[in-house]
C-alpha positions as CSV (number, residue, x, y, z in Angstrom):
1,M,68.8,126.1,24.3
2,T,68.0,125.9,27.7
3,D,65.1,128.4,27.2
4,D,64.0,126.1,24.3
5,I,63.9,123.0,26.5
6,V,62.0,124.4,29.3
7,A,59.5,126.1,27.0
8,S,59.1,122.7,25.0
9,S,58.6,120.5,28.2
10,Q,55.1,119.2,28.9
11,D,55.9,119.2,32.4
12,G,55.2,122.5,34.0
13,I,58.1,124.2,35.3
14,V,57.8,127.5,37.7
15,T,60.3,129.3,39.3
16,I,60.1,131.5,42.5
17,D,62.3,133.9,44.3
18,P,63.0,134.1,47.6
19,Q,60.2,136.7,48.5
20,G,57.7,134.1,47.0
21,R,57.0,135.8,43.5
22,L,56.8,133.9,40.5
23,T,59.7,134.7,38.0
24,S,59.0,132.1,35.2
25,F,56.2,130.2,34.1
26,N,56.6,127.8,31.0
27,P,53.9,126.7,28.6
28,G,53.6,123.6,30.3
29,A,52.3,125.0,33.4
30,E,50.3,127.4,31.5
31,A,48.4,124.2,30.0
32,I,47.9,122.6,33.4
33,F,46.8,125.6,35.5
34,G,44.8,127.6,32.6
35,L,46.9,130.8,33.1
36,Q,49.2,132.9,31.1
37,A,52.6,133.9,32.1
38,P,52.3,137.5,31.5
39,E,49.5,137.3,34.0
40,V,51.2,135.7,36.9
41,V,54.8,136.6,36.5
42,G,55.8,139.0,39.4
43,K,52.8,137.8,41.7
44,T,53.2,136.2,44.7
45,V,52.4,132.4,45.0
46,A,49.4,133.3,47.2
47,E,48.0,135.9,44.8
48,V,48.1,133.4,42.0
49,F,47.2,129.9,43.6
50,L,45.2,130.4,46.5
51,P,42.0,131.7,44.5
52,I,42.0,128.4,42.7
53,E,40.0,125.6,44.3
54,G,41.7,122.3,45.0
55,L,45.1,123.8,45.1
56,D,45.5,123.8,48.6
57,D,48.0,121.0,48.9
58,F,50.0,122.5,45.9
59,T,50.1,125.8,47.5
60,D,51.0,124.5,50.9
61,C,54.0,122.5,49.2
62,V,55.2,125.6,47.2
63,L,55.1,128.0,50.3
64,E,57.0,125.5,52.5
65,A,59.5,125.2,49.8
66,V,60.0,129.0,49.9
67,R,60.3,128.9,53.6
68,H,62.6,125.9,53.6
69,P,64.5,126.1,50.3
70,D,67.2,123.6,51.6
71,E,64.7,120.8,51.9
72,E,63.1,118.9,49.1
73,H,59.3,119.0,48.9
74,I,57.1,116.4,47.2
75,A,53.4,116.4,46.9
76,N,50.8,114.5,44.8
77,I,47.6,116.6,43.8
78,S,44.8,116.3,41.7
79,L,43.5,119.1,39.7
80,D,40.0,119.6,38.0
81,H,41.0,120.4,34.2
82,G,38.1,121.2,32.1
83,G,35.8,118.5,33.1
84,T,38.8,115.8,33.6
85,V,41.0,115.3,36.7
86,L,44.7,115.7,36.2
87,H,46.9,113.8,38.8
88,L,50.0,115.7,39.3
89,S,53.3,115.1,41.1
90,V,54.9,118.0,42.3
91,R,58.7,118.5,43.2
92,T,60.3,121.3,44.7
93,V,64.3,122.0,44.8
94,L,66.4,124.8,45.6
95,L,67.4,126.9,42.6
96,H,71.1,128.2,42.5
97,R,72.8,130.9,40.2
98,R,74.8,129.0,37.7
99,G,78.4,128.8,38.5
100,S,78.0,130.0,42.2
101,N,76.1,129.0,45.6
102,E,73.9,132.0,45.6
103,R,70.2,130.9,46.2
104,I,68.0,132.7,43.7
105,G,64.8,131.0,44.6
106,V,63.0,127.5,44.3
107,L,62.2,125.5,41.0
108,V,58.7,123.8,41.2
109,M,58.1,121.1,38.6
110,L,55.1,119.6,37.8
111,S,54.5,115.9,36.2
112,D,51.3,115.0,34.6
113,E,50.9,111.2,36.0
114,S,47.3,111.0,35.0
115,E,47.9,108.0,32.7
116,R,50.0,106.2,35.1
117,V,47.3,106.9,37.7
118,E,44.6,105.7,35.5
119,F,46.5,102.5,34.3
120,L,47.0,101.6,37.9
121,A,43.5,102.2,39.0
122,K,42.5,99.9,36.0
123,S,45.0,97.4,37.2
124,A,43.8,97.5,40.7
125,A,40.2,97.2,39.5
126,R,41.0,93.9,37.6
127,E,42.6,92.7,40.4
128,R,39.7,93.1,42.7
129,E,37.5,91.6,39.9
130,R,39.7,88.6,39.7
131,A,39.7,88.1,43.5
132,A,35.7,88.6,43.7
133,T,35.6,86.1,41.1
134,G,37.6,83.7,42.9
135,R,35.8,84.3,46.2
136,F,32.4,83.8,44.0
137,I,33.5,80.4,42.7
138,V,34.5,79.4,46.2
139,A,31.4,80.3,47.7
140,I,29.3,78.4,44.7
141,L,31.3,75.3,45.3
142,T,31.1,75.5,49.4
143,I,27.3,75.9,49.1
144,F,26.7,72.9,46.5
145,S,29.6,70.8,48.4
146,V,27.5,71.3,51.6
147,F,24.2,70.7,49.9
148,T,25.6,67.4,48.7
149,L,27.1,66.1,51.7
150,L,23.6,66.9,53.5
151,L,21.5,65.2,50.8
152,E,21.3,61.8,52.3
153,P,20.3,63.1,55.6
154,I,17.7,65.3,53.9
155,Q,16.2,62.3,52.0
156,E,16.3,60.4,55.0
157,L,14.2,62.9,57.0
158,A,11.8,63.4,54.3
159,R,11.2,59.5,54.2
160,N,10.4,59.6,57.6
161,R,7.6,62.5,57.1
162,Y,9.2,65.1,59.1
163,F,7.5,67.6,57.0
164,D,10.6,68.7,55.0
165,F,12.3,69.8,58.0
166,G,15.4,68.3,56.4
167,P,15.4,70.6,53.3
168,V,15.0,73.4,55.7
169,M,17.9,72.5,57.7
170,A,20.1,72.1,54.6
171,L,18.9,75.9,53.4
172,L,19.7,77.2,56.9
173,T,23.2,75.8,56.5
174,L,23.5,77.2,52.9
175,V,22.3,80.6,54.3
176,I,24.8,81.0,57.0
177,I,27.6,79.9,54.5
178,A,26.3,82.6,51.9
179,F,25.8,85.5,54.4
180,L,29.6,84.7,55.7
181,I,30.8,84.5,52.1
182,N,28.9,87.8,51.0
183,R,30.5,89.6,54.0
184,W,33.8,88.5,52.8
185,I,33.3,89.4,49.1
186,S,31.8,92.9,50.1
187,P,31.1,94.9,53.1
188,S,28.2,96.5,51.6
189,S,24.7,95.1,52.0
190,E,23.5,97.1,49.1
191,S,25.9,95.1,46.7
192,V,24.1,91.8,47.3
193,G,20.7,93.0,47.2
194,L,19.9,93.2,51.0
195,D,17.7,96.4,50.7
196,L,14.8,95.8,53.1
197,R,12.9,98.8,52.1
198,P,11.9,98.6,48.5
199,K,9.7,101.2,46.6
200,R,6.1,100.5,47.0
201,R,5.7,100.1,43.2
202,H,7.9,97.3,43.3
203,V,6.1,95.5,46.1
204,V,2.7,96.0,44.3
205,E,4.2,94.8,41.2
206,A,5.5,91.6,42.8
207,V,2.0,91.2,44.2
208,I,0.1,91.6,40.8
209,W,2.5,89.4,39.1
210,S,2.2,86.6,41.5
211,I,-1.7,86.7,41.4
212,G,-1.4,86.6,37.7
213,F,0.9,83.6,38.2
214,C,-1.4,81.8,40.4
215,A,-4.4,82.4,37.9
216,T,-2.4,80.8,35.2
217,M,-1.5,77.9,37.4
218,T,-5.2,77.4,38.3
219,A,-6.2,77.5,34.5
220,G,-3.4,74.9,33.7
221,K,-4.5,72.4,36.6
222,F,-8.1,72.8,35.4
223,L,-7.5,72.0,31.9
224,L,-5.5,69.0,32.8
225,I,-8.1,67.7,35.0
226,H,-10.7,67.8,32.3
227,L,-8.5,66.8,29.3
228,G,-6.4,64.0,31.3
229,S,-9.0,62.5,33.6
230,D,-10.8,59.3,33.3
231,P,-14.8,59.8,33.1
232,A,-15.0,56.4,35.0
233,G,-12.5,57.1,37.7
234,P,-12.6,59.4,40.7
235,T,-12.9,63.1,39.8
236,T,-9.7,64.9,40.7
237,P,-10.4,68.3,42.9
238,L,-9.3,71.7,41.6
239,F,-8.2,72.7,45.1
240,S,-6.5,70.6,47.6
241,F,-6.6,71.9,50.8
242,Y,-5.0,70.5,54.2
243,V,-3.1,67.8,51.8
244,L,0.4,67.3,51.9
245,D,2.7,66.9,48.7
246,D,2.4,62.8,49.1
247,G,-1.1,63.0,49.3
248,T,-1.7,62.6,52.9
249,K,-4.6,64.6,54.4
250,V,-3.7,66.6,57.3
251,D,-6.2,66.4,60.5
252,G,-6.2,69.5,62.1
253,V,-5.6,73.2,61.3
254,G,-2.9,73.7,63.5
255,L,-0.6,71.0,61.9
256,Y,-1.4,72.5,58.6
257,T,-0.5,76.1,59.9
258,I,2.8,74.6,61.0
259,G,3.6,73.3,57.6
260,V,2.8,76.5,56.0
261,S,5.0,78.6,58.7
262,V,7.8,76.3,57.9
263,Y,7.5,76.6,54.3
264,L,7.4,80.5,54.5
265,I,10.4,80.3,56.8
266,S,12.3,78.3,54.2
267,V,11.2,80.9,51.4
268,L,13.3,83.5,53.3
269,F,16.4,81.2,53.2
270,Q,15.8,79.9,49.6
271,Q,15.7,83.7,48.1
272,F,18.5,84.8,50.3
273,A,20.8,82.0,49.3
274,T,19.7,82.3,45.5
275,R,19.5,86.0,45.1
276,C,21.8,87.5,47.4
277,A,24.7,84.7,47.4
278,I,24.3,83.8,43.5
279,Q,22.6,86.2,41.5
280,A,23.5,89.7,42.8
281,P,27.2,88.9,42.7
282,L,27.3,87.0,39.4
283,E,25.6,90.0,38.0
284,S,27.9,92.4,39.4
285,F,31.0,90.5,38.0
286,L,29.3,89.9,34.5
287,T,28.3,93.7,34.3
288,G,30.6,95.2,31.3
289,V,31.7,91.8,30.3
290,V,28.6,90.4,28.7
291,G,25.4,92.7,27.5
292,P,22.4,91.1,29.5
293,A,24.4,90.4,32.6
294,G,21.3,90.5,34.7
295,W,19.3,87.8,32.7
296,I,22.4,85.5,32.7
297,A,22.9,85.7,36.1
298,N,19.0,85.1,36.7
299,G,19.3,82.2,34.5
300,V,22.4,80.6,36.3
301,A,20.6,81.4,39.5
302,T,17.4,79.5,38.4
303,L,19.2,76.4,37.2
304,L,21.0,76.2,40.9
305,F,17.7,77.0,42.4
306,A,16.4,73.9,40.4
307,V,19.4,71.9,41.5
308,L,18.5,72.5,45.1
309,H,15.1,70.9,44.6
310,A,16.4,68.0,42.6
311,H,16.5,65.7,45.8
312,L,12.6,65.9,45.7
313,N,11.7,64.8,42.1
314,P,12.7,65.8,38.7
315,I,9.1,67.2,37.9
316,V,9.5,69.7,41.2
317,S,12.8,70.7,39.7
318,A,11.4,71.7,36.4
319,A,8.2,73.3,38.0
320,V,10.4,75.7,39.8
321,I,12.2,77.3,36.9
322,L,9.7,79.6,35.6
323,P,8.5,81.2,39.0
324,S,12.2,81.4,39.8
325,L,12.9,83.4,36.8
326,L,9.8,85.7,37.8
327,W,11.4,86.2,41.1
328,G,14.8,86.7,39.6
329,W,13.1,89.4,37.4
330,L,11.5,91.1,40.3
331,F,15.1,91.0,42.1
332,M,16.6,92.8,39.2
333,R,13.9,95.4,38.7
334,S,13.9,96.3,42.5
335,R,17.5,95.6,43.6
336,S,16.0,94.4,46.8
337,I,15.2,91.1,48.3
338,V,11.8,91.8,49.5
339,P,9.8,91.6,46.2
340,P,11.0,88.0,45.3
341,I,10.4,86.7,49.0
342,I,6.6,88.1,48.5
343,S,6.0,86.8,45.3
344,H,7.7,83.4,46.5
345,A,5.5,83.3,49.4
346,I,2.3,83.9,47.4
347,I,3.0,81.5,44.5
348,G,4.4,78.7,46.9
349,V,1.7,78.7,49.6
350,Y,-1.1,79.1,46.9
351,A,0.4,76.3,44.6
352,I,1.4,73.8,47.3
353,F,-1.1,74.4,49.9
354,I,-4.1,75.3,48.3
355,L,-4.0,74.4,44.7
356,G,-2.0,71.3,45.4
357,I,-0.1,70.9,42.3
358,F,2.4,68.3,43.8
359,V,-0.1,66.0,45.6
360,G,0.2,62.6,44.8
361,L,3.4,63.3,43.3
362,D,6.3,60.5,44.6
363,Q,8.8,62.8,46.5
364,V,11.7,62.0,48.2
């Protein structure tokens, strides 16, 4: 019956004599190692196991058991088994002859712990996802809580014609918070899209799409001017150089350059906060949970981006939705923050400082 039990066991059972030769090799061990008992019984541990890659820990454990049979030896090994990885628990004990204290060798027992290891790995992954989701929620609440607290001073600075330094300060605060939170969520900069060396085709793609978007805006403004203008009234110019959003004309090129420069700096902050702090982590959390994880993350990030412009004017908030979706799509394709920054800079400078789509619009 003992032989039947050993033969029926799914665990690997191997016996080794004091000279290090294998004296038995049950079917469970045959299945684990892919060896047959007649081929290995009578051979030494070194002859059988050393030629097999990935068994160094197992061989060391068994040899130590042979050299020190009075001690219990335990090891955990991973073995490549036909394209899958087996996680094995190895335990060696001294083998006595029945009814006496005569040492006749070492008993090696191998238990397949693959299912338990896989379950623990999945459980750990779920816990990491829960923790990351919690940190992401904290990040979003923190960012928009800070923005809400800064909203009043932002509006006051804008009313005093400080050339939107208020929003720039708010965005700078958000970027600092986003950076700290993202480092807290993940130590890898690639996971949040901070790759600053995108492929050339993604940069070219960003430029081409931006030019096409600018052409569409120009055509749209042209149609609005000719379809909605009063023939008896003053003619609205298609382009509005040196004009601020509120309609104020800038007297000097230097001041105009400062305005463009401040805007370009704010573009960096806006894209970092929107893509790296919101879109990339959200897409990572949703991947495998919902189908179009990238587009859902892009849509949520775009809505939050529109909210960041709500203090200016509802029309401004609505106007940034389409270009933001474009920038999110470029971010999805390139996995880099550079293409959306380039596109945002091209479209934003053209729309605000050349085409003047917001000129005359009452903004706070």
